[in-house]
C-alpha positions in Angstrom: 8.7 -15.4 28.6 6.4 -14.0 31.9 3.3 -14.7 30.3 1.2 -11.2 30.0 -1.5 -11.3 32.6 -3.9 -8.6 34.7 -1.1 -6.8 34.4 -0.7 -5.4 30.9 -4.0 -2.3 30.9 -7.8 -3.2 31.1 -9.9 -2.2 28.5 -13.6 -1.0 29.5 -15.5 -4.9 30.3 -12.3 -6.6 28.3 -13.6 -5.2 25.2 -10.3 -3.9 23.4 -11.9 -3.3 20.0 -15.2 -3.7 18.0 -14.8 -4.8 14.9 -18.6 -3.9 13.6 -20.6 -6.8 14.9 -17.7 -8.4 16.3 -15.8 -8.0 19.4 -11.9 -8.0 20.3 -11.4 -9.6 23.8 -8.3 -8.9 27.0 -7.1 -12.9 26.8 -7.5 -12.4 23.4 -4.8 -9.6 23.5 -3.1 -10.0 26.3 -1.7 -13.8 24.7 -0.8 -12.5 21.1 0.7 -9.6 23.0 3.5 -11.6 24.6 3.3 -14.3 21.9 4.6 -11.7 19.8 6.7 -10.7 21.9 8.5 -15.0 22.9 8.1 -14.4 18.9 10.0 -10.8 17.4 11.7 -9.4 20.8 15.9 -10.5 21.5 15.9 -12.7 25.0 14.2 -10.5 27.5 13.3 -12.2 30.6 9.9 -9.5 31.0 7.8 -8.2 29.3 7.7 -4.6 28.8 3.9 -3.4 31.6 3.1 0.4 31.6 3.8 2.5 32.5 6.3 1.8 35.2 7.8 -0.5 33.1 10.2 -2.5 36.1 10.4 -5.6 35.2 11.7 -4.6 31.3 13.7 -2.1 32.7 15.3 -4.6 35.7 15.3 -7.2 32.7 17.2 -4.6 30.6 20.2 -3.9 33.5 20.9 -7.6 34.1 21.3 -8.1 29.8 23.7 -4.9 30.1 25.6 -6.3 32.2 25.6 -10.4 31.0 27.1 -8.1 27.7 29.6 -6.2 29.5 28.1 -2.9 28.0 27.6 0.5 30.3 24.1 0.7 32.1 22.9 3.6 30.3 20.2 6.0 32.8 17.0 4.7 33.8 15.1 7.4 32.0 16.7 5.6 28.3 15.7 1.8 30.4 11.9 3.9 30.2 11.9 5.3 26.7 13.1 1.7 25.3 10.2 -0.2 27.6 8.3 1.9 26.1 9.2 1.8 22.7 8.6 -2.3 22.6 5.8 -1.4 24.4 3.7 0.1 21.4 5.6 -2.1 18.9 4.0 -4.9 20.4 0.2 -3.9 20.8 0.6 -2.8 17.8 1.1 -5.9 15.7 -0.8 -8.0 18.0 -4.3 -5.6 17.8 -3.5 -5.3 14.6 -3.6 -8.7 13.6 -6.5 -9.3 16.0 -8.6 -6.0 13.9 -7.2 -8.0 10.2 -8.6 -11.8 11.4 -12.0 -9.6 12.1 -11.8 -8.2 9.1 -11.7 -11.2 7.2 -14.3 -13.1 8.7 -16.8 -9.6 8.7 -15.5 -10.0 4.8 -16.3 -13.6 4.3 -20.0 -13.0 5.6 -21.4 -10.0 3.6 -19.9 -12.0 0.4 -22.3 -14.7 1.3 -18.9 -17.2 1.8 -20.0 -19.5 4.7 -18.2 -22.3 6.3 -19.1 -24.3 9.3 -17.0 -26.0 12.1 -15.9 -29.2 11.0 -14.2 -27.2 7.7 -12.5 -25.1 10.6 -11.8 -28.3 12.5 -10.2 -29.2 9.1 -8.7 -27.3 8.7 -7.2 -26.7 12.0 -5.8 -30.0 11.8 -4.4 -30.3 9.0 -2.0 -26.5 9.8 -1.4 -27.9 13.6 -0.7 -31.6 11.4 1.8 -30.0 9.3 3.6 -28.3 12.4 3.4 -30.7 15.2 3.4 -33.7 14.5 2.9 -34.9 18.2 0.3 -34.0 20.2 3.0 -34.0 22.8 5.0 -31.0 20.8 1.6 -28.8 20.0 1.4 -28.7 23.6 5.1 -27.8 24.5 4.5 -24.8 21.4 1.5 -23.6 23.8 2.8 -23.8 26.7 5.6 -21.9 25.6 3.6 -19.5 23.8 0.8 -18.4 26.6 -2.1 -19.1 23.1 -4.8 -21.8 23.4 -6.8 -24.0 21.5 -8.7 -21.6 20.5 -5.8 -19.4 19.8 -5.4 -20.9 17.1 -9.0 -22.6 15.7 -9.6 -18.2 15.7 -6.4 -18.5 13.1 -7.3 -21.6 11.2 -10.6 -20.3 11.1 -9.3 -16.8 9.6 -7.3 -18.0 6.8 -9.6 -20.5 5.6 -12.2 -17.7 5.0 -9.2 -15.9 3.7 -8.0 -17.9 0.8 -12.9 -18.7 -0.1 -12.4 -14.9 -1.4 -9.6 -14.2 -2.8 -11.0 -17.6 -5.2 -14.5 -15.6 -5.4 -13.2 -12.4 -6.2 -10.7 -14.4 -9.2 -14.7 -16.2 -10.0 -15.8 -12.3 -10.2 -12.9 -11.7 -13.1 -15.0 -13.7 -15.8 -13.5 -16.2 -18.7 -10.9 -14.0 -21.0 -11.8 -14.4 -24.0 -9.4 -14.1 -27.0 -11.5 -10.6 -27.2 -10.5 -9.4 -23.8 -6.9 -10.3 -24.4 -7.5 -8.3 -28.2 -8.4 -5.5 -26.5 -5.6 -5.1 -23.2 -3.5 -5.4 -26.1 -4.9 -2.4 -27.9 -4.8 0.2 -24.7 -2.0 -0.5 -23.7 0.6 0.7 -26.7 4.2 -0.7 -26.4 3.2 -4.3 -24.6 5.1 -7.3 -25.9 7.3 -4.5 -28.0 10.9 -2.8 -27.7 11.3 0.2 -25.8 12.7 3.0 -27.9 17.1 2.6 -28.0 19.2 5.8 -29.4 22.8 5.3 -31.0 25.1 7.4 -29.3 28.7 8.8 -29.4 29.5 9.9 -26.4 33.3 11.1 -24.5 34.4 11.7 -21.2 35.7 15.4 -21.8 38.1 15.6 -18.9 37.6 17.5 -15.0 36.7 20.8 -16.1 34.5 23.2 -18.1 37.8 24.1 -20.5 38.2 20.5 -21.0 34.3 19.7 -22.2 35.1 23.2 -24.2 37.4 22.5 -25.7 35.9 18.5 -27.1 33.7 20.4 -28.1 35.7 22.4 -30.4 37.6 19.8 -31.2 33.9 18.1 -32.0 31.7 20.8 -34.0 34.8 21.5 -36.3 35.9 17.7 -37.4 37.5 15.9 -34.9 35.3 12.3 -34.8 34.4 11.1 -31.7 36.4 8.2 -31.7 39.5 10.0 -32.5 39.1 11.7 -29.1 37.8 9.0 -27.9 41.1 6.9 -28.4 43.1 10.3 -27.0 41.1 11.2 -23.8 42.1 8.7 -20.2 39.0 6.8 -18.6 36.5 7.2 -21.5 33.0 5.1 -20.7 33.6 1.4 -19.9 29.6 1.1 -20.9 31.0 2.3 -25.3 33.0 1.3 -27.8 35.6 4.2 -29.7 33.0 6.9 -28.1 30.3 3.7 -29.4 27.1 3.2 -28.0 24.5 1.4 -30.4 20.8 0.2 -28.7 21.0 2.9 -25.5 18.1 2.3 -23.1 17.3 3.9 -20.2 19.9 4.0 -17.5 22.6 2.8 -19.6 25.1 4.9 -18.2 26.2 5.2 -14.7 25.3 8.8 -14.2 21.6 9.8 -13.6 22.2 13.1 -15.7 23.5 11.9 -18.8 21.3 9.6 -19.4 18.3 12.0 -18.3 19.9 14.7 -21.2 20.4 11.4 -23.5 17.7 10.3 -23.8 16.1 13.9 -23.9 18.6 15.1 -26.5 17.8 15.1 -30.3 19.2 13.5 -32.8 22.2 15.1 -34.8 22.4 18.0 -32.6 26.1 17.9 -30.4 25.4 18.3 -26.6 28.2 19.2 -23.4 29.7 19.9 -21.9 27.2 17.9 -18.6 28.9 17.9 -15.7 28.9 13.9 -13.9 30.8 13.2 -11.3 32.6 11.2 -13.1 33.7 15.1 -14.9 32.8 15.9 -17.9 30.8 15.1 -21.3 30.2 15.4 -25.2 27.8 13.9 -26.8 25.6 13.6 -30.0 23.4 10.8 -30.5 23.1 10.0 -34.3 20.1 7.7 -34.3 17.0 6.9 -32.5 14.9 3.3 -33.4 11.6 4.0 -31.8 9.8 2.3 -29.6 7.9 -0.8 -31.9 4.6 -2.8 -31.1 4.8 -6.6 -32.1 1.0 -7.1 -33.8 -1.2 -9.2 -31.9 -1.1 -12.8 -33.8 3.3 -12.4 -32.2 2.5 -11.8 -28.3 -1.6 -13.6 -28.1 -0.3 -16.9 -27.0 2.8 -14.2 -24.2 -0.6 -12.5 -23.2 -2.6 -15.2 -22.8 -0.1 -17.2 -20.4 0.4 -14.0 -18.3 -2.5 -12.0 -18.1 -4.6 -13.8 -15.8 -2.9 -13.4 -13.2 -2.4 -9.9 -13.9 -5.8 -9.0 -13.3 -7.0 -11.3 -11.0 -4.4 -9.0 -8.9 -5.1 -6.2 -10.1 -8.9 -6.8 -9.2 -6.9 -8.5 -5.3 -5.2 -5.5 -5.1 -8.7 -3.4 -6.1 -10.7 -5.0 -3.5 -8.1 -5.1 -0.7 -8.5 -1.2 -0.7 -11.1 -1.3 -0.2 -12.1 -3.6 2.3 -9.1 -2.3 4.3 -11.4 1.3 4.3 -14.0 0.2 4.7 -13.2 -2.3 7.9 -10.4 -0.1 9.4 -13.7 2.5 9.7 -15.3 0.1 11.2 -12.9 -1.4 13.8 -13.7 1.6 17.4 -10.5 1.1 20.1 -10.9 0.9 23.2 -8.5 4.5 24.7 -5.5 3.6 25.5 -5.6 1.1 21.7 -5.1 2.9 19.1 -3.4 1.3 17.5 -3.0 2.1 13.0 -5.9 0.3 12.1 -8.7 1.8 14.8 -11.1 4.0 13.1 -9.5 6.7 15.4 -5.8 6.3 14.8 -3.9 9.7 13.0 -1.1 7.6 11.0 -2.9 5.1 8.3 -1.2 1.8 8.4 2.7 1.1 8.3 1.8 -1.4 4.8 -1.8 -3.0 3.2 -3.5 -5.0 4.7 -3.5 -8.2 2.3 -6.0 -11.2 2.1 -1.8 -13.3 1.5 -1.6 -12.6 4.7 -4.2 -11.0 6.7 -2.9 -11.0 10.1 -1.8 -15.3 11.2 -0.1 -16.1 14.0 2.6 -18.2 13.0 
């Protein structure tokens, strides 16, 4: 893959975006653009460089010839290269913006790191990925990235972890009173859902067959005898009986919905499904039961901290992304989804688990 050179679109003053008091420079963007292309693209030897996309079009033509495929019209190749360019621009710049968001958020939370900590994080991550200096050098040469780029991502990853730790500490200790309050405010937690015992038969492929079966049951014939006499009965039943029915027990959505909303001891049907017509009667409802607190306290104590921390983290990430998106002004022609002026929302929520760090 050829390196990203001055042929990529230039931003005024070499500043692709401003994130509060931070900036995203042209060089960092160009290098990550090329590295992203190397990582995610099919083996095409030229980057998509607007507006002509000449190298990309030539590479696609050569690739089609090599594979023995018809060469598409130039307009189609141009559109393909433009699409590739927009995808790579989105990936590269969004990663850089998200990295700056982490640095900014850590600063606002008063989470400092010094150059020594960042260097330690960099040394650790590079040792894990590249056992020798030569391997690291080959990687940098192959991707076009620099040591400074990798140090930047080491800093982002380090700060993202420290921010997550700060949020977890802010949640506070999980006392027994807090666990009990959660239990009382969540009816059904660690309990059993409502279940229904159902008599049901597949009456046949027509409304007429369904009405005939319903009349027979209303006249006193049992579901069990009909289930034995009629073909293709539901696999979920035995002699027309399905005990302990829960949501989505059957493969027919309309039948499931009808059973869940049915009143007990009322004959329903014929219900049309893709497998034919059904008649049923809910003969018993087992209400949802919440187990006593003393029985579930240990389970809740084990599960709840992770849930609370995740809720707190999600709430922080939502607020953090909205705040820093509003502070991210991108240069003309670089308006990706994390920019303040973007007309569409980001395709996925930015996460502190992987805040744009290049892997």
